[in-house]
BALOBA-1460 file (C-alpha; in Angstrom, 3 decimals):
// residues 168
<rec num="1" residu="m" x="84.297" y="136.818" z="112.816"/>
<rec num="2" residu="i" x="80.597" y="138.012" z="112.739"/>
<rec num="3" residu="a" x="78.385" y="136.976" z="109.240"/>
<rec num="4" residu="h" x="76.843" y="140.453" z="108.081"/>
<rec num="5" residu="p" x="73.305" y="139.666" z="107.587"/>
<rec num="6" residu="h" x="72.820" y="141.381" z="104.757"/>
<rec num="7" residu="a" x="76.463" y="140.297" z="102.791"/>
<rec num="8" residu="p" x="74.497" y="138.465" z="100.229"/>
<rec num="9" residu="y" x="72.069" y="141.474" z="99.144"/>
<rec num="10" residu="a" x="75.052" y="142.974" z="99.097"/>
<rec num="11" residu="n" x="77.423" y="140.356" z="96.954"/>
<rec num="12" residu="a" x="73.993" y="139.971" z="95.105"/>
<rec num="13" residu="v" x="74.375" y="143.783" z="94.580"/>
<rec num="14" residu="m" x="77.989" y="143.947" z="93.052"/>
<rec num="15" residu="a" x="78.317" y="140.594" z="91.467"/>
<rec num="16" residu="a" x="74.905" y="143.002" z="89.078"/>
<rec num="17" residu="l" x="76.774" y="145.736" z="89.200"/>
<rec num="18" residu="a" x="79.898" y="143.994" z="87.723"/>
<rec num="19" residu="d" x="82.786" y="146.514" z="86.196"/>
<rec num="20" residu="q" x="80.472" y="149.923" z="87.752"/>
<rec num="21" residu="y" x="82.585" y="149.254" z="91.079"/>
<rec num="22" residu="d" x="85.954" y="149.722" z="92.614"/>
<rec num="23" residu="p" x="85.778" y="146.093" z="94.778"/>
<rec num="24" residu="a" x="88.792" y="147.023" z="96.065"/>
<rec num="25" residu="d" x="87.028" y="149.903" z="97.711"/>
<rec num="26" residu="s" x="83.401" y="148.181" z="98.800"/>
<rec num="27" residu="w" x="82.815" y="147.082" z="101.920"/>
<rec num="28" residu="t" x="79.447" y="146.392" z="104.084"/>
<rec num="29" residu="e" x="79.578" y="147.219" z="107.912"/>
<rec num="30" residu="y" x="76.933" y="145.888" z="110.962"/>
<rec num="31" residu="a" x="78.323" y="148.248" z="113.428"/>
<rec num="32" residu="n" x="76.651" y="150.351" z="116.476"/>
<rec num="33" residu="d" x="76.190" y="154.705" z="114.748"/>
<rec num="34" residu="d" x="74.149" y="156.454" z="116.904"/>
<rec num="35" residu="g" x="74.316" y="154.475" z="119.955"/>
<rec num="36" residu="e" x="71.650" y="152.327" z="120.166"/>
<rec num="37" residu="v" x="70.835" y="150.622" z="116.910"/>
<rec num="38" residu="m" x="73.102" y="148.694" z="114.930"/>
<rec num="39" residu="l" x="72.688" y="149.725" z="111.937"/>
<rec num="40" residu="l" x="74.019" y="147.364" z="108.477"/>
<rec num="41" residu="e" x="75.594" y="149.434" z="105.944"/>
<rec num="42" residu="i" x="76.341" y="148.771" z="102.008"/>
<rec num="43" residu="v" x="79.397" y="151.264" z="101.056"/>
<rec num="44" residu="i" x="80.367" y="150.369" z="97.004"/>
<rec num="45" residu="n" x="82.805" y="153.225" z="95.565"/>
<rec num="46" residu="l" x="81.449" y="153.066" z="91.664"/>
<rec num="47" residu="d" x="84.817" y="152.788" z="89.564"/>
<rec num="48" residu="p" x="86.996" y="156.148" z="89.578"/>
<rec num="49" residu="d" x="87.641" y="155.581" z="85.598"/>
<rec num="50" residu="k" x="83.781" y="155.624" z="84.607"/>
<rec num="51" residu="a" x="83.643" y="158.038" z="87.183"/>
<rec num="52" residu="l" x="85.984" y="160.523" z="85.485"/>
<rec num="53" residu="a" x="84.669" y="160.177" z="81.798"/>
<rec num="54" residu="a" x="80.992" y="160.687" z="83.645"/>
<rec num="55" residu="g" x="82.080" y="164.125" z="85.602"/>
<rec num="56" residu="w" x="82.759" y="163.388" z="88.656"/>
<rec num="57" residu="n" x="86.214" y="164.864" z="89.384"/>
<rec num="58" residu="h" x="87.108" y="163.608" z="92.490"/>
<rec num="59" residu="g" x="84.657" y="160.078" z="91.930"/>
<rec num="60" residu="i" x="81.615" y="159.113" z="93.193"/>
<rec num="61" residu="y" x="79.105" y="155.873" z="95.693"/>
<rec num="62" residu="i" x="75.984" y="154.247" z="96.475"/>
<rec num="63" residu="y" x="75.436" y="153.490" z="99.638"/>
<rec num="64" residu="w" x="72.505" y="151.046" z="101.627"/>
<rec num="65" residu="r" x="71.112" y="151.402" z="105.440"/>
<rec num="66" residu="q" x="68.759" y="148.921" z="106.350"/>
<rec num="67" residu="t" x="66.837" y="152.630" z="107.729"/>
<rec num="68" residu="t" x="67.301" y="154.999" z="104.061"/>
<rec num="69" residu="g" x="67.350" y="152.382" z="101.495"/>
<rec num="70" residu="w" x="70.017" y="153.565" z="98.702"/>
<rec num="71" residu="e" x="71.272" y="156.586" z="98.163"/>
<rec num="72" residu="w" x="74.494" y="158.132" z="96.605"/>
<rec num="73" residu="c" x="77.244" y="160.817" z="97.294"/>
<rec num="74" residu="y" x="79.375" y="162.225" z="94.959"/>
<rec num="75" residu="g" x="83.503" y="163.287" z="95.769"/>
<rec num="76" residu="t" x="83.560" y="167.836" z="96.263"/>
<rec num="77" residu="n" x="87.387" y="167.965" z="96.145"/>
<rec num="78" residu="s" x="90.477" y="165.489" z="96.336"/>
<rec num="79" residu="e" x="90.688" y="165.397" z="100.341"/>
<rec num="80" residu="g" x="88.001" y="163.088" z="100.381"/>
<rec num="81" residu="s" x="84.776" y="165.579" z="101.211"/>
<rec num="82" residu="n" x="82.114" y="164.201" z="100.089"/>
<rec num="83" residu="s" x="77.983" y="165.979" z="98.628"/>
<rec num="84" residu="y" x="74.849" y="164.201" z="99.510"/>
<rec num="85" residu="g" x="73.887" y="163.486" z="95.571"/>
<rec num="86" residu="g" x="70.075" y="162.174" z="96.628"/>
<rec num="87" residu="e" x="67.848" y="159.009" z="96.711"/>
<rec num="88" residu="l" x="69.197" y="156.930" z="94.337"/>
<rec num="89" residu="t" x="65.975" y="154.358" z="93.920"/>
<rec num="90" residu="y" x="62.991" y="154.105" z="96.126"/>
<rec num="91" residu="g" x="62.007" y="150.955" z="97.899"/>
<rec num="92" residu="l" x="64.498" y="149.588" z="100.946"/>
<rec num="93" residu="v" x="65.764" y="145.577" z="99.615"/>
<rec num="94" residu="t" x="65.740" y="147.025" z="95.577"/>
<rec num="95" residu="d" x="66.479" y="144.227" z="93.272"/>
<rec num="96" residu="p" x="70.007" y="144.642" z="92.253"/>
<rec num="97" residu="d" x="69.114" y="144.909" z="87.370"/>
<rec num="98" residu="d" x="67.590" y="148.011" z="88.982"/>
<rec num="99" residu="i" x="70.465" y="149.157" z="91.368"/>
<rec num="100" residu="a" x="72.597" y="148.436" z="87.998"/>
<rec num="101" residu="r" x="70.515" y="150.217" z="85.948"/>
<rec num="102" residu="a" x="70.394" y="153.726" z="87.994"/>
<rec num="103" residu="v" x="74.581" y="153.677" z="88.484"/>
<rec num="104" residu="r" x="74.585" y="153.887" z="84.603"/>
<rec num="105" residu="a" x="72.176" y="156.999" z="85.378"/>
<rec num="106" residu="l" x="75.164" y="157.903" z="87.154"/>
<rec num="107" residu="l" x="77.800" y="156.960" z="85.405"/>
<rec num="108" residu="t" x="76.593" y="158.509" z="81.842"/>
<rec num="109" residu="p" x="77.466" y="161.543" z="80.930"/>
<rec num="110" residu="g" x="73.947" y="164.218" z="79.711"/>
<rec num="111" residu="g" x="72.263" y="164.261" z="82.717"/>
<rec num="112" residu="e" x="70.876" y="161.196" z="82.817"/>
<rec num="113" residu="r" x="71.319" y="161.140" z="86.716"/>
<rec num="114" residu="l" x="68.298" y="163.641" z="86.998"/>
<rec num="115" residu="s" x="65.308" y="160.932" z="86.197"/>
<rec num="116" residu="l" x="66.647" y="159.204" z="90.162"/>
<rec num="117" residu="p" x="65.910" y="157.720" z="92.089"/>
<rec num="118" residu="s" x="64.925" y="155.524" z="89.824"/>
<rec num="119" residu="f" x="61.730" y="153.069" z="90.873"/>
<rec num="120" residu="g" x="63.370" y="149.710" z="91.468"/>
<rec num="121" residu="s" x="61.407" y="146.242" z="91.793"/>
<rec num="122" residu="q" x="61.437" y="143.940" z="95.106"/>
<rec num="123" residu="r" x="62.197" y="139.979" z="94.999"/>
<rec num="124" residu="a" x="59.178" y="138.413" z="95.480"/>
<rec num="125" residu="h" x="59.753" y="136.485" z="99.255"/>
<rec num="126" residu="d" x="58.401" y="133.669" z="101.244"/>
<rec num="127" residu="d" x="57.688" y="134.624" z="105.262"/>
<rec num="128" residu="t" x="57.223" y="132.274" z="106.212"/>
<rec num="129" residu="t" x="60.627" y="129.614" z="106.214"/>
<rec num="130" residu="a" x="63.312" y="129.809" z="108.287"/>
<rec num="131" residu="l" x="65.203" y="133.336" z="108.669"/>
<rec num="132" residu="p" x="68.984" y="132.026" z="108.245"/>
<rec num="133" residu="a" x="70.759" y="132.930" z="110.849"/>
<rec num="134" residu="p" x="72.552" y="135.927" z="110.727"/>
<rec num="135" residu="l" x="68.816" y="137.748" z="110.081"/>
<rec num="136" residu="q" x="67.042" y="136.085" z="113.038"/>
<rec num="137" residu="k" x="69.623" y="137.704" z="114.954"/>
<rec num="138" residu="a" x="69.094" y="141.169" z="113.521"/>
<rec num="139" residu="m" x="65.426" y="140.765" z="113.560"/>
<rec num="140" residu="d" x="65.593" y="139.133" z="117.320"/>
<rec num="141" residu="g" x="67.994" y="142.407" z="118.286"/>
<rec num="142" residu="e" x="65.445" y="145.068" z="116.074"/>
<rec num="143" residu="d" x="68.076" y="145.871" z="114.059"/>
<rec num="144" residu="i" x="65.686" y="145.476" z="111.336"/>
<rec num="145" residu="d" x="61.802" y="144.782" z="110.969"/>
<rec num="146" residu="r" x="59.958" y="141.549" z="109.824"/>
<rec num="147" residu="e" x="59.802" y="142.485" z="106.515"/>
<rec num="148" residu="t" x="63.215" y="144.057" z="105.554"/>
<rec num="149" residu="a" x="64.384" y="140.382" z="107.608"/>
<rec num="150" residu="y" x="62.585" y="138.092" z="105.173"/>
<rec num="151" residu="a" x="63.292" y="140.471" z="101.371"/>
<rec num="152" residu="l" x="66.921" y="139.968" z="102.326"/>
<rec num="153" residu="a" x="67.037" y="135.890" z="103.313"/>
<rec num="154" residu="v" x="66.017" y="136.225" z="99.455"/>
<rec num="155" residu="y" x="69.626" y="136.972" z="98.565"/>
<rec num="156" residu="s" x="70.854" y="134.337" z="101.557"/>
<rec num="157" residu="q" x="69.450" y="131.386" z="98.983"/>
<rec num="158" residu="a" x="72.150" y="129.431" z="98.436"/>
<rec num="159" residu="s" x="70.614" y="128.728" z="95.885"/>
<rec num="160" residu="t" x="68.292" y="130.938" z="93.015"/>
<rec num="161" residu="p" x="65.214" y="128.501" z="92.852"/>
<rec num="162" residu="e" x="64.376" y="127.803" z="89.071"/>
<rec num="163" residu="k" x="62.064" y="130.188" z="86.677"/>
<rec num="164" residu="e" x="59.350" y="128.036" z="85.363"/>
<rec num="165" residu="t" x="59.186" y="126.545" z="81.740"/>
<rec num="166" residu="a" x="56.261" y="126.088" z="79.963"/>
<rec num="167" residu="t" x="56.449" y="122.593" z="78.776"/>
<rec num="168" residu="a" x="54.209" y="121.038" z="75.247"/>
């Protein structure tokens, strides 16, 4: 089994989405798409009932690539055809909480999606520590650049650093 270098990031986004997505129809992929570069991809299908309630009769999904960042599509018919919706957020490795906010805009009836793409933040990262092996391998193979590798590495950490608290 190949460890997908971006799987921890995908898991963090899915956790932030909570009940807004369909876990059975969402996945990550690390595959050769164009014959030259291995593409890191995340595809997350949004909850079909919530999508229908928001007016998306044939579903809606968001997806991420290391070359484009987060974008979204909506279904156009029952045969599975889709149309490009646009960018979901600005930024390549957007904080999962910002992704969840943008998804709520898509799943809210009444034109909230007109505010997309939304601005997203990126979690701070230290580019002086060793990368997890799958990210190092992807960077060595020139599948991702150094900045993206370290931005994704934030989500590979076994535990999140504790926030500093003020003491009296």
